[in-house]
C-alpha positions as CSV (number, residue, x, y, z in Angstrom):
1,M,-0.1,0.1,-0.2
2,V,1.2,3.4,-0.9
3,R,0.9,5.9,2.2
4,P,1.2,9.6,1.0
5,T,3.9,11.3,3.1
6,L,5.4,14.9,3.5
7,I,8.2,15.9,5.8
8,S,7.7,19.4,6.4
9,T,10.2,21.9,7.6
10,V,10.5,25.9,8.3
11,A,12.6,26.9,5.8
12,E,12.4,30.7,6.5
13,R,11.0,32.4,9.6
14,A,10.7,36.5,9.9
15,P,8.1,38.9,11.4
16,G,5.1,38.4,9.0
17,L,6.4,35.7,7.3
18,I,7.0,31.7,7.5
19,V,8.0,29.5,4.6
20,W,7.3,26.0,4.7
21,E,9.6,23.4,2.6
22,F,8.4,20.1,2.2
23,D,9.5,16.6,0.4
24,G,7.9,13.0,0.1
25,F,4.9,12.2,-2.0
26,F,5.1,15.9,-3.6
27,A,7.8,18.6,-2.9
28,G,7.6,22.3,-2.8
29,R,7.3,25.3,-0.7
30,D,4.2,27.1,1.1
31,R,4.9,30.5,1.8
32,W,2.6,33.2,4.2
33,E,3.6,36.5,4.4
34,C,1.6,39.3,6.0
35,Q,1.9,43.1,4.5
36,P,0.7,45.6,6.6
37,N,-1.4,48.3,4.5
38,D,-3.7,51.2,5.1
39,E,-6.5,49.2,5.1
40,G,-4.9,46.6,7.7
41,T,-3.2,43.8,6.6
42,R,-2.9,41.7,3.3
43,L,-2.4,38.0,3.8
44,L,-0.3,36.5,0.5
45,N,-0.1,32.8,0.4
46,R,1.8,30.8,-2.4
47,F,1.9,27.3,-2.8
48,E,4.0,25.5,-5.1
49,F,5.2,21.9,-5.6
50,T,5.9,19.4,-8.3
51,I,4.9,15.4,-8.1
52,P,7.7,13.5,-9.4
53,N,5.9,10.4,-9.8
54,P,4.3,10.6,-13.4
55,L,1.3,8.1,-12.3
56,V,0.8,10.3,-9.4
57,A,0.8,13.5,-10.9
58,F,-1.3,12.3,-13.4
59,G,-3.9,11.0,-10.8
60,F,-3.7,14.6,-8.9
61,Q,-4.0,16.4,-12.2
62,T,-7.0,14.2,-13.0
63,F,-8.9,13.8,-9.8
64,A,-7.4,16.3,-7.0
65,A,-6.5,19.6,-8.5
66,Q,-9.3,21.5,-8.8
67,W,-10.8,20.1,-5.4
68,T,-7.3,21.4,-3.7
69,K,-7.5,24.6,-5.5
70,R,-11.1,25.3,-4.1
71,D,-10.2,23.8,-0.7
72,M,-7.2,26.2,-0.2
73,E,-9.3,29.3,-1.6
74,A,-12.2,28.1,1.1
75,Q,-9.1,27.9,3.7
76,L,-8.4,31.6,2.9
77,Q,-11.8,33.2,3.2
78,R,-11.7,31.2,6.7
79,L,-8.8,32.6,7.6
80,K,-9.8,36.1,6.6
81,Q,-13.0,35.8,8.5
82,V,-11.2,34.8,11.6
83,A,-8.8,37.8,11.3
84,E,-11.8,40.1,11.0
85,R,-13.9,38.9,13.8
86,Q,-10.6,39.4,16.1
87,A,-9.9,42.9,14.6
88,A,-13.8,43.7,15.2
89,L,-13.6,42.3,18.9
90,K,-10.5,44.9,19.4
91,G,-12.5,47.7,17.6
92,G,-9.5,47.9,15.1
93,G,-9.4,47.0,10.8
94,A,-8.9,43.5,9.4
């Protein structure tokens, strides 16, 4: 049985920034960056990866790519809602 496994490591960390590198079933980086602006804070997320196994890559593109994209968009929307609620509770902007 194939067990998808990833090993994640913090590759970069600074105030407002964290970058995870991962390797295993697929390899890549997940970058989260907070950028203050006049309206509050802009959260940027960049998720880049490759799938070295051609069969797994085909399966991902065929069955999971669109689901993964929608799931990541929903995750960012939930995070935005949490941040906006916290800001409202503190009387500040999001």
